[in-house]
Each structure stands twice: as C-alpha cells, then as structure tokens.
PDB file of N, H, CA, C and O in Angstrom:
ATOM      1  N   MET A   1       0.924 -14.957  -0.881  1.00  0.00           N
ATOM      2  CA  MET A   1       1.193 -13.856  -1.531  1.00  0.00           C
ATOM      3  C   MET A   1       1.446 -14.514  -3.291  1.00  0.00           C
ATOM      4  O   MET A   1       1.898 -13.900  -4.257  1.00  0.00           O
ATOM      5  N   ALA A   2       1.057 -15.673  -3.228  1.00  0.00           N
ATOM      6  H   ALA A   2       0.690 -16.172  -2.443  1.00  0.00           H
ATOM      7  CA  ALA A   2       1.271 -16.907  -4.515  1.00  0.00           C
ATOM      8  C   ALA A   2       0.777 -15.686  -5.683  1.00  0.00           C
ATOM      9  O   ALA A   2      -0.219 -14.964  -5.718  1.00  0.00           O
ATOM     10  N   GLY A   3       1.763 -15.801  -6.446  1.00  0.00           N
ATOM     11  H   GLY A   3       2.572 -16.388  -6.418  1.00  0.00           H
ATOM     12  CA  GLY A   3       1.256 -14.942  -7.539  1.00  0.00           C
ATOM     13  C   GLY A   3       2.214 -13.823  -8.309  1.00  0.00           C
ATOM     14  O   GLY A   3       2.349 -13.610  -9.514  1.00  0.00           O
ATOM     15  N   TRP A   4       2.963 -13.049  -6.901  1.00  0.00           N
ATOM     16  H   TRP A   4       2.854 -13.222  -5.923  1.00  0.00           H
ATOM     17  CA  TRP A   4       3.494 -11.798  -6.771  1.00  0.00           C
ATOM     18  C   TRP A   4       5.188 -12.302  -6.905  1.00  0.00           C
ATOM     19  O   TRP A   4       5.764 -13.207  -6.302  1.00  0.00           O
ATOM     20  N   ALA A   5       5.586 -11.567  -7.691  1.00  0.00           N
ATOM     21  H   ALA A   5       5.118 -10.832  -8.181  1.00  0.00           H
ATOM     22  CA  ALA A   5       6.890 -11.515  -8.163  1.00  0.00           C
ATOM     23  C   ALA A   5       7.506 -11.514  -6.960  1.00  0.00           C
ATOM     24  O   ALA A   5       7.877 -12.584  -6.478  1.00  0.00           O
ATOM     25  N   SER A   6       7.734 -10.145  -6.205  1.00  0.00           N
ATOM     26  H   SER A   6       7.433  -9.276  -6.597  1.00  0.00           H
ATOM     27  CA  SER A   6       8.393  -9.753  -5.198  1.00  0.00           C
ATOM     28  C   SER A   6       7.364  -9.027  -3.951  1.00  0.00           C
ATOM     29  O   SER A   6       6.368  -8.386  -4.285  1.00  0.00           O
ATOM     30  N   LEU A   7       7.680  -9.187  -2.735  1.00  0.00           N
ATOM     31  H   LEU A   7       8.489  -9.708  -2.463  1.00  0.00           H
ATOM     32  CA  LEU A   7       6.687  -8.203  -1.514  1.00  0.00           C
ATOM     33  C   LEU A   7       6.872  -6.597  -2.403  1.00  0.00           C
ATOM     34  O   LEU A   7       5.883  -5.934  -2.717  1.00  0.00           O
ATOM     35  N   PRO A   8       8.130  -6.211  -2.678  1.00  0.00           N
ATOM     36  CA  PRO A   8       8.035  -4.843  -3.084  1.00  0.00           C
ATOM     37  C   PRO A   8       6.841  -4.478  -4.545  1.00  0.00           C
ATOM     38  O   PRO A   8       6.125  -3.496  -4.739  1.00  0.00           O
ATOM     39  N   GLN A   9       7.009  -5.517  -5.222  1.00  0.00           N
ATOM     40  H   GLN A   9       7.591  -6.314  -5.064  1.00  0.00           H
ATOM     41  CA  GLN A   9       5.622  -5.295  -5.825  1.00  0.00           C
ATOM     42  C   GLN A   9       4.702  -5.315  -5.574  1.00  0.00           C
ATOM     43  O   GLN A   9       4.039  -4.358  -5.972  1.00  0.00           O
ATOM     44  N   LEU A  10       4.090  -6.224  -4.873  1.00  0.00           N
ATOM     45  H   LEU A  10       4.629  -7.002  -4.549  1.00  0.00           H
ATOM     46  CA  LEU A  10       2.765  -6.484  -3.769  1.00  0.00           C
ATOM     47  C   LEU A  10       2.366  -4.901  -2.917  1.00  0.00           C
ATOM     48  O   LEU A  10       1.260  -4.397  -3.117  1.00  0.00           O
ATOM     49  N   VAL A  11       3.157  -4.370  -2.185  1.00  0.00           N
ATOM     50  H   VAL A  11       4.054  -4.779  -2.022  1.00  0.00           H
ATOM     51  CA  VAL A  11       3.659  -3.241  -1.216  1.00  0.00           C
ATOM     52  C   VAL A  11       3.263  -1.937  -2.398  1.00  0.00           C
ATOM     53  O   VAL A  11       2.719  -0.965  -1.875  1.00  0.00           O
ATOM     54  N   ARG A  12       3.449  -1.866  -3.629  1.00  0.00           N
ATOM     55  H   ARG A  12       3.892  -2.656  -4.054  1.00  0.00           H
ATOM     56  CA  ARG A  12       3.180  -1.050  -4.573  1.00  0.00           C
ATOM     57  C   ARG A  12       1.741  -1.206  -5.267  1.00  0.00           C
ATOM     58  O   ARG A  12       0.956  -0.294  -5.525  1.00  0.00           O
ATOM     59  N   ALA A  13       1.589  -2.506  -5.495  1.00  0.00           N
ATOM     60  H   ALA A  13       2.227  -3.247  -5.285  1.00  0.00           H
ATOM     61  CA  ALA A  13      -0.080  -2.675  -5.653  1.00  0.00           C
ATOM     62  C   ALA A  13      -0.912  -2.003  -5.016  1.00  0.00           C
ATOM     63  O   ALA A  13      -1.907  -1.438  -5.471  1.00  0.00           O
ATOM     64  N   GLU A  14      -0.373  -2.049  -3.449  1.00  0.00           N
ATOM     65  H   GLU A  14       0.435  -2.507  -3.079  1.00  0.00           H
ATOM     66  CA  GLU A  14      -1.556  -1.574  -2.251  1.00  0.00           C
ATOM     67  C   GLU A  14      -1.592  -0.609  -2.234  1.00  0.00           C
ATOM     68  O   GLU A  14      -2.676  -0.167  -1.855  1.00  0.00           O
ATOM     69  N   LEU A  15      -0.625   0.328  -2.568  1.00  0.00           N
ATOM     70  H   LEU A  15       0.256  -0.031  -2.877  1.00  0.00           H
ATOM     71  CA  LEU A  15      -0.303   1.328  -2.646  1.00  0.00           C
ATOM     72  C   LEU A  15      -0.722   2.278  -3.906  1.00  0.00           C
ATOM     73  O   LEU A  15      -0.786   3.488  -3.690  1.00  0.00           O
ATOM     74  N   LYS A  16      -0.971   1.849  -5.037  1.00  0.00           N
ATOM     75  H   LYS A  16      -0.919   0.866  -5.213  1.00  0.00           H
ATOM     76  CA  LYS A  16      -2.096   1.860  -6.018  1.00  0.00           C
ATOM     77  C   LYS A  16      -3.458   1.686  -5.960  1.00  0.00           C
ATOM     78  O   LYS A  16      -4.273   2.318  -6.631  1.00  0.00           O
ATOM     79  N   GLN A  17      -3.726   0.751  -5.086  1.00  0.00           N
ATOM     80  H   GLN A  17      -3.064   0.237  -4.540  1.00  0.00           H
ATOM     81  CA  GLN A  17      -5.073   0.508  -4.998  1.00  0.00           C
ATOM     82  C   GLN A  17      -5.787   1.701  -3.988  1.00  0.00           C
ATOM     83  O   GLN A  17      -6.771   2.428  -4.116  1.00  0.00           O
ATOM     84  N   ARG A  18      -4.665   1.489  -2.822  1.00  0.00           N
ATOM     85  H   ARG A  18      -3.865   0.898  -2.719  1.00  0.00           H
ATOM     86  CA  ARG A  18      -5.590   2.675  -1.658  1.00  0.00           C
ATOM     87  C   ARG A  18      -5.358   4.311  -2.053  1.00  0.00           C
ATOM     88  O   ARG A  18      -5.619   5.331  -1.415  1.00  0.00           O
ATOM     89  N   ARG A  19      -4.940   4.168  -2.972  1.00  0.00           N
ATOM     90  H   ARG A  19      -4.728   3.339  -3.490  1.00  0.00           H
ATOM     91  CA  ARG A  19      -4.569   5.576  -3.656  1.00  0.00           C
ATOM     92  C   ARG A  19      -5.911   5.828  -4.507  1.00  0.00           C
ATOM     93  O   ARG A  19      -6.460   6.925  -4.402  1.00  0.00           O
ATOM     94  N   GLY A  20      -6.297   5.123  -5.107  1.00  0.00           N
ATOM     95  H   GLY A  20      -5.851   4.232  -5.192  1.00  0.00           H
ATOM     96  CA  GLY A  20      -7.360   5.068  -5.925  1.00  0.00           C
ATOM     97  C   GLY A  20      -8.999   4.700  -5.025  1.00  0.00           C
ATOM     98  O   GLY A  20     -10.077   4.577  -5.607  1.00  0.00           O
ATOM     99  N   GLU A  21      -8.813   4.597  -3.708  1.00  0.00           N
ATOM    100  H   GLU A  21      -7.937   4.696  -3.236  1.00  0.00           H
ATOM    101  CA  GLU A  21      -9.591   4.369  -3.132  1.00  0.00           C
ATOM    102  C   GLU A  21      -9.760   6.189  -1.791  1.00  0.00           C
ATOM    103  O   GLU A  21     -10.268   6.588  -0.743  1.00  0.00           O
ATOM    104  N   GLY A  22      -9.275   6.416  -2.436  1.00  0.00           N
ATOM    105  H   GLY A  22      -8.862   6.091  -3.287  1.00  0.00           H
ATOM    106  CA  GLY A  22      -8.934   7.862  -2.099  1.00  0.00           C
ATOM    107  C   GLY A  22      -8.152   8.158  -0.752  1.00  0.00           C
ATOM    108  O   GLY A  22      -8.242   9.207  -0.115  1.00  0.00           O
ATOM    109  N   CYS A  23      -7.408   7.117  -0.438  1.00  0.00           N
ATOM    110  H   CYS A  23      -7.335   6.264  -0.955  1.00  0.00           H
ATOM    111  CA  CYS A  23      -6.488   7.023   0.894  1.00  0.00           C
ATOM    112  C   CYS A  23      -5.476   8.267   0.912  1.00  0.00           C
ATOM    113  O   CYS A  23      -5.285   8.699  -0.225  1.00  0.00           O
ATOM    114  N   ASP A  24      -4.926   8.808   1.710  1.00  0.00           N
ATOM    115  H   ASP A  24      -5.081   8.456   2.633  1.00  0.00           H
ATOM    116  CA  ASP A  24      -4.308   9.606   1.788  1.00  0.00           C
ATOM    117  C   ASP A  24      -2.610   8.966   2.211  1.00  0.00           C
ATOM    118  O   ASP A  24      -2.180   8.592   3.302  1.00  0.00           O
ATOM    119  N   VAL A  25      -1.870   9.042   0.745  1.00  0.00           N
ATOM    120  H   VAL A  25      -2.219   9.346  -0.142  1.00  0.00           H
ATOM    121  CA  VAL A  25      -0.991   8.021   0.844  1.00  0.00           C
ATOM    122  C   VAL A  25       0.337   8.823   0.814  1.00  0.00           C
ATOM    123  O   VAL A  25       1.326   8.150   0.523  1.00  0.00           O
ATOM    124  N   ALA A  26       0.526  10.077   1.051  1.00  0.00           N
ATOM    125  H   ALA A  26      -0.277  10.624   1.288  1.00  0.00           H
ATOM    126  CA  ALA A  26       1.707  11.087   0.893  1.00  0.00           C
ATOM    127  C   ALA A  26       3.176  10.354   1.822  1.00  0.00           C
ATOM    128  O   ALA A  26       3.211  10.089   3.023  1.00  0.00           O
ATOM    129  N   GLY A  27       4.135  10.192   0.926  1.00  0.00           N
ATOM    130  H   GLY A  27       4.107  10.408  -0.050  1.00  0.00           H
ATOM    131  CA  GLY A  27       5.191   9.934   1.625  1.00  0.00           C
ATOM    132  C   GLY A  27       5.317   8.331   1.649  1.00  0.00           C
ATOM    133  O   GLY A  27       6.217   7.872   2.353  1.00  0.00           O
ATOM    134  N   PHE A  28       4.320   7.255   0.792  1.00  0.00           N
ATOM    135  H   PHE A  28       3.589   7.627   0.220  1.00  0.00           H
ATOM    136  CA  PHE A  28       4.133   6.085   1.242  1.00  0.00           C
ATOM    137  C   PHE A  28       5.522   5.736  -0.168  1.00  0.00           C
ATOM    138  O   PHE A  28       6.462   4.971   0.046  1.00  0.00           O
ATOM    139  N   GLU A  29       5.358   6.356  -1.279  1.00  0.00           N
ATOM    140  H   GLU A  29       4.594   6.978  -1.453  1.00  0.00           H
ATOM    141  CA  GLU A  29       6.248   6.179  -2.532  1.00  0.00           C
ATOM    142  C   GLU A  29       7.807   5.659  -1.752  1.00  0.00           C
ATOM    143  O   GLU A  29       8.414   4.588  -1.762  1.00  0.00           O
ATOM    144  N   GLU A  30       8.141   7.327  -0.943  1.00  0.00           N
ATOM    145  H   GLU A  30       7.648   8.197  -0.935  1.00  0.00           H
ATOM    146  CA  GLU A  30       9.205   7.297  -1.101  1.00  0.00           C
ATOM    147  C   GLU A  30       9.794   6.418   0.103  1.00  0.00           C
ATOM    148  O   GLU A  30      10.983   6.101   0.121  1.00  0.00           O
ATOM    149  N   ARG A  31       8.858   6.028   1.146  1.00  0.00           N
ATOM    150  H   ARG A  31       7.892   6.285   1.131  1.00  0.00           H
ATOM    151  CA  ARG A  31       9.187   5.083   1.710  1.00  0.00           C
ATOM    152  C   ARG A  31       9.647   3.399   1.655  1.00  0.00           C
ATOM    153  O   ARG A  31      10.488   2.708   2.231  1.00  0.00           O
ATOM    154  N   ILE A  32       8.631   3.187   0.666  1.00  0.00           N
ATOM    155  H   ILE A  32       7.948   3.749   0.199  1.00  0.00           H
ATOM    156  CA  ILE A  32       9.048   2.080  -0.048  1.00  0.00           C
ATOM    157  C   ILE A  32      10.032   2.016  -0.780  1.00  0.00           C
ATOM    158  O   ILE A  32      10.499   0.878  -0.845  1.00  0.00           O
ATOM    159  N   GLU A  33      10.712   3.011  -1.547  1.00  0.00           N
ATOM    160  H   GLU A  33      10.333   3.935  -1.494  1.00  0.00           H
ATOM    161  CA  GLU A  33      11.430   3.322  -2.180  1.00  0.00           C
ATOM    162  C   GLU A  33      13.191   2.781  -1.404  1.00  0.00           C
ATOM    163  O   GLU A  33      14.125   2.105  -1.837  1.00  0.00           O
ATOM    164  N   ARG A  34      12.870   3.675   0.185  1.00  0.00           N
ATOM    165  H   ARG A  34      12.112   4.224   0.537  1.00  0.00           H
ATOM    166  CA  ARG A  34      13.639   3.236   0.865  1.00  0.00           C
ATOM    167  C   ARG A  34      13.921   2.169   1.202  1.00  0.00           C
ATOM    168  O   ARG A  34      15.080   1.764   1.119  1.00  0.00           O
ATOM    169  N   ALA A  35      13.059   1.533   1.609  1.00  0.00           N
ATOM    170  H   ALA A  35      12.117   1.862   1.676  1.00  0.00           H
ATOM    171  CA  ALA A  35      12.667  -0.197   2.193  1.00  0.00           C
ATOM    172  C   ALA A  35      13.728  -1.134   1.716  1.00  0.00           C
ATOM    173  O   ALA A  35      14.322  -2.113   2.166  1.00  0.00           O
ATOM    174  N   GLY A  36      13.718  -0.352   0.499  1.00  0.00           N
ATOM    175  H   GLY A  36      13.236   0.444   0.133  1.00  0.00           H
ATOM    176  CA  GLY A  36      14.327  -1.661  -0.471  1.00  0.00           C
ATOM    177  C   GLY A  36      13.665  -3.155  -0.502  1.00  0.00           C
ATOM    178  O   GLY A  36      12.456  -3.379  -0.555  1.00  0.00           O
ATOM    179  N   ASP A  37      14.444  -3.883  -0.470  1.00  0.00           N
ATOM    180  H   ASP A  37      15.426  -3.700  -0.427  1.00  0.00           H
ATOM    181  CA  ASP A  37      13.974  -5.616  -0.248  1.00  0.00           C
ATOM    182  C   ASP A  37      13.758  -5.704   1.171  1.00  0.00           C
ATOM    183  O   ASP A  37      13.441  -6.815   1.596  1.00  0.00           O
ATOM    184  N   ASP A  38      13.891  -4.528   2.183  1.00  0.00           N
ATOM    185  H   ASP A  38      14.149  -3.626   1.837  1.00  0.00           H
ATOM    186  CA  ASP A  38      13.974  -5.236   3.684  1.00  0.00           C
ATOM    187  C   ASP A  38      12.320  -5.604   3.791  1.00  0.00           C
ATOM    188  O   ASP A  38      11.365  -4.854   3.584  1.00  0.00           O
ATOM    189  N   ARG A  39      12.329  -6.814   4.130  1.00  0.00           N
ATOM    190  H   ARG A  39      13.104  -7.423   4.298  1.00  0.00           H
ATOM    191  CA  ARG A  39      10.624  -7.302   4.193  1.00  0.00           C
ATOM    192  C   ARG A  39      10.215  -7.239   5.617  1.00  0.00           C
ATOM    193  O   ARG A  39       9.166  -7.883   5.597  1.00  0.00           O
ATOM    194  N   GLU A  40      10.432  -6.800   7.027  1.00  0.00           N
ATOM    195  H   GLU A  40      11.285  -6.277   7.043  1.00  0.00           H
ATOM    196  CA  GLU A  40      10.198  -6.290   7.491  1.00  0.00           C
ATOM    197  C   GLU A  40       9.685  -4.893   7.547  1.00  0.00           C
ATOM    198  O   GLU A  40       8.580  -4.611   8.009  1.00  0.00           O
ATOM    199  N   ARG A  41      10.602  -3.955   7.017  1.00  0.00           N
ATOM    200  H   ARG A  41      11.500  -4.184   6.642  1.00  0.00           H
ATOM    201  CA  ARG A  41      10.043  -2.630   6.704  1.00  0.00           C
ATOM    202  C   ARG A  41       9.286  -2.528   5.899  1.00  0.00           C
ATOM    203  O   ARG A  41       8.829  -1.385   5.919  1.00  0.00           O
ATOM    204  N   LEU A  42       8.598  -3.495   4.673  1.00  0.00           N
ATOM    205  H   LEU A  42       8.969  -4.423   4.657  1.00  0.00           H
ATOM    206  CA  LEU A  42       7.757  -3.105   3.509  1.00  0.00           C
ATOM    207  C   LEU A  42       6.733  -3.565   4.503  1.00  0.00           C
ATOM    208  O   LEU A  42       5.935  -2.708   4.882  1.00  0.00           O
ATOM    209  N   MET A  43       6.613  -4.936   5.051  1.00  0.00           N
ATOM    210  H   MET A  43       7.261  -5.632   4.743  1.00  0.00           H
ATOM    211  CA  MET A  43       5.516  -5.660   5.950  1.00  0.00           C
ATOM    212  C   MET A  43       4.413  -4.554   6.737  1.00  0.00           C
ATOM    213  O   MET A  43       3.188  -4.437   6.732  1.00  0.00           O
ATOM    214  N   GLU A  44       5.924  -3.581   7.628  1.00  0.00           N
ATOM    215  H   GLU A  44       6.919  -3.676   7.632  1.00  0.00           H
ATOM    216  CA  GLU A  44       5.506  -2.612   8.213  1.00  0.00           C
ATOM    217  C   GLU A  44       4.461  -1.611   7.508  1.00  0.00           C
ATOM    218  O   GLU A  44       3.354  -1.377   7.994  1.00  0.00           O
ATOM    219  N   LEU A  45       5.006  -0.956   6.120  1.00  0.00           N
ATOM    220  H   LEU A  45       5.904  -1.146   5.724  1.00  0.00           H
ATOM    221  CA  LEU A  45       4.249  -0.840   5.147  1.00  0.00           C
ATOM    222  C   LEU A  45       2.891  -1.045   4.516  1.00  0.00           C
ATOM    223  O   LEU A  45       1.875  -0.435   4.183  1.00  0.00           O
ATOM    224  N   TYR A  46       3.369  -2.082   4.537  1.00  0.00           N
ATOM    225  H   TYR A  46       4.194  -2.578   4.808  1.00  0.00           H
ATOM    226  CA  TYR A  46       1.919  -2.861   3.753  1.00  0.00           C
ATOM    227  C   TYR A  46       0.596  -2.509   5.102  1.00  0.00           C
ATOM    228  O   TYR A  46      -0.375  -1.773   4.926  1.00  0.00           O
ATOM    229  N   ARG A  47       0.956  -3.338   6.526  1.00  0.00           N
ATOM    230  H   ARG A  47       1.744  -3.936   6.669  1.00  0.00           H
ATOM    231  CA  ARG A  47      -0.208  -3.110   7.350  1.00  0.00           C
ATOM    232  C   ARG A  47      -0.186  -1.876   7.891  1.00  0.00           C
ATOM    233  O   ARG A  47      -0.955  -1.841   8.851  1.00  0.00           O
ATOM    234  N   GLU A  48       0.551  -0.479   7.629  1.00  0.00           N
ATOM    235  H   GLU A  48       1.176  -0.508   6.849  1.00  0.00           H
ATOM    236  CA  GLU A  48       0.083   0.685   7.760  1.00  0.00           C
ATOM    237  C   GLU A  48      -0.670   1.125   6.261  1.00  0.00           C
ATOM    238  O   GLU A  48      -1.723   1.736   6.443  1.00  0.00           O
ATOM    239  N   LEU A  49      -0.349   0.942   5.018  1.00  0.00           N
ATOM    240  H   LEU A  49       0.506   0.446   4.870  1.00  0.00           H
ATOM    241  CA  LEU A  49      -1.440   0.945   4.090  1.00  0.00           C
ATOM    242  C   LEU A  49      -2.986   0.568   4.129  1.00  0.00           C
ATOM    243  O   LEU A  49      -3.990   1.198   3.796  1.00  0.00           O
ATOM    244  N   MET A  50      -2.743  -1.030   4.802  1.00  0.00           N
ATOM    245  H   MET A  50      -1.928  -1.542   5.073  1.00  0.00           H
ATOM    246  CA  MET A  50      -4.113  -1.348   4.960  1.00  0.00           C
ATOM    247  C   MET A  50      -5.029  -0.861   6.100  1.00  0.00           C
ATOM    248  O   MET A  50      -6.214  -1.166   6.234  1.00  0.00           O
ATOM    249  N   GLU A  51      -4.385  -0.149   6.809  1.00  0.00           N
ATOM    250  H   GLU A  51      -3.423   0.099   6.700  1.00  0.00           H
ATOM    251  CA  GLU A  51      -5.205   0.685   7.917  1.00  0.00           C
ATOM    252  C   GLU A  51      -5.353   2.195   7.832  1.00  0.00           C
ATOM    253  O   GLU A  51      -5.687   2.912   8.776  1.00  0.00           O
ATOM    254  N   LEU A  52      -5.076   2.591   6.627  1.00  0.00           N
ATOM    255  H   LEU A  52      -4.805   2.008   5.861  1.00  0.00           H
ATOM    256  CA  LEU A  52      -5.518   3.800   6.040  1.00  0.00           C
ATOM    257  C   LEU A  52      -7.259   3.716   5.748  1.00  0.00           C
ATOM    258  O   LEU A  52      -7.861   2.766   5.246  1.00  0.00           O
ATOM    259  N   PRO A  53      -8.005   5.412   6.376  1.00  0.00           N
ATOM    260  CA  PRO A  53      -8.895   4.925   6.230  1.00  0.00           C
ATOM    261  C   PRO A  53      -9.544   5.934   4.484  1.00  0.00           C
ATOM    262  O   PRO A  53      -9.230   6.989   3.933  1.00  0.00           O
ATOM    263  N   VAL A  54     -10.619   4.731   4.191  1.00  0.00           N
ATOM    264  H   VAL A  54     -10.874   3.874   4.639  1.00  0.00           H
ATOM    265  CA  VAL A  54     -10.745   4.757   2.775  1.00  0.00           C
ATOM    266  C   VAL A  54     -11.570   6.096   2.756  1.00  0.00           C
ATOM    267  O   VAL A  54     -12.187   6.240   3.811  1.00  0.00           O
ATOM    268  N   SER A  55     -11.751   7.097   1.869  1.00  0.00           N
ATOM    269  H   SER A  55     -11.249   6.979   1.011  1.00  0.00           H
ATOM    270  CA  SER A  55     -12.303   8.780   1.530  1.00  0.00           C
ATOM    271  C   SER A  55     -13.778   8.460   1.568  1.00  0.00           C
ATOM    272  O   SER A  55     -14.414   7.707   0.831  1.00  0.00           O
ATOM    273  N   PRO A  56     -14.227   9.275   2.698  1.00  0.00           N
ATOM    274  CA  PRO A  56     -15.584   8.747   2.395  1.00  0.00           C
ATOM    275  C   PRO A  56     -16.565   9.318   1.385  1.00  0.00           C
ATOM    276  O   PRO A  56     -17.779   9.125   1.449  1.00  0.00           O
ATOM    277  N   SER A  57     -15.751  10.275   0.136  1.00  0.00           N
ATOM    278  H   SER A  57     -14.765  10.432   0.084  1.00  0.00           H
ATOM    279  CA  SER A  57     -16.046  10.009  -0.818  1.00  0.00           C
ATOM    280  C   SER A  57     -16.154   8.764  -1.989  1.00  0.00           C
ATOM    281  O   SER A  57     -16.530   8.723  -3.161  1.00  0.00           O
ATOM    282  N   PHE A  58     -15.747   8.017  -1.252  1.00  0.00           N
ATOM    283  H   PHE A  58     -15.441   8.049  -0.301  1.00  0.00           H
ATOM    284  CA  PHE A  58     -15.286   6.710  -2.427  1.00  0.00           C
ATOM    285  C   PHE A  58     -16.239   5.992  -2.241  1.00  0.00           C
ATOM    286  O   PHE A  58     -16.565   5.800  -1.069  1.00  0.00           O
ATOM    287  N   PRO A  59     -17.095   5.282  -3.438  1.00  0.00           N
ATOM    288  CA  PRO A  59     -18.293   4.751  -3.921  1.00  0.00           C
ATOM    289  C   PRO A  59     -18.454   3.602  -3.429  1.00  0.00           C
ATOM    290  O   PRO A  59     -18.093   2.747  -4.238  1.00  0.00           O
ATOM    291  N   ILE A  60     -18.862   3.141  -2.391  1.00  0.00           N
ATOM    292  H   ILE A  60     -19.155   3.836  -1.734  1.00  0.00           H
ATOM    293  CA  ILE A  60     -19.204   1.556  -1.507  1.00  0.00           C
ATOM    294  C   ILE A  60     -20.010   0.742  -2.054  1.00  0.00           C
ATOM    295  O   ILE A  60     -21.179   1.063  -1.838  1.00  0.00           O
ATOM    296  N   ILE A  61     -19.833  -0.600  -2.954  1.00  0.00           N
ATOM    297  H   ILE A  61     -18.884  -0.861  -3.129  1.00  0.00           H
ATOM    298  CA  ILE A  61     -20.795  -0.679  -3.700  1.00  0.00           C
ATOM    299  C   ILE A  61     -21.348  -2.045  -2.740  1.00  0.00           C
ATOM    300  O   ILE A  61     -20.353  -2.650  -2.339  1.00  0.00           O
ATOM    301  N   GLY A  62     -22.475  -2.615  -2.323  1.00  0.00           N
ATOM    302  H   GLY A  62     -23.283  -2.124  -2.649  1.00  0.00           H
ATOM    303  CA  GLY A  62     -22.494  -3.271  -1.061  1.00  0.00           C
ATOM    304  C   GLY A  62     -23.776  -3.921  -1.599  1.00  0.00           C
ATOM    305  O   GLY A  62     -24.400  -4.724  -0.904  1.00  0.00           O
TER     306      GLY A  62
END
C-alpha cells in the first residue's frame, strides 16, 4: 500500500475504479463511510470490490 495516505483512501480509489469498469457498486459508498477507520471492515470491503465482475460491455484491451 505504499504511496497511499490511508486505507480508506485506497478503498475509495478502488470503488472509483470498479465503478468505471461497469461493476455494480451499489451501497459500497455508504458501507465505506460506516467502516470509518476500521481496518478489518475496510479490508473486507476491498476484497468484495476486487471480486465484483466487470461489465461484459467494458472494453478489454489485450
């Protein structure tokens, strides 16, 4: 996590990334806010975000 000011910042950046990939991120913003600085809850949210499927319409460059 080098270069990140905080775990909440990292999770919010991942939320933004996943939203841009067309993932269904409904409810995550509120869950991140409720987690506050709780490392365990934030890491669980981060793992959940990483597991979200990318929208089939998202252009994959290979």
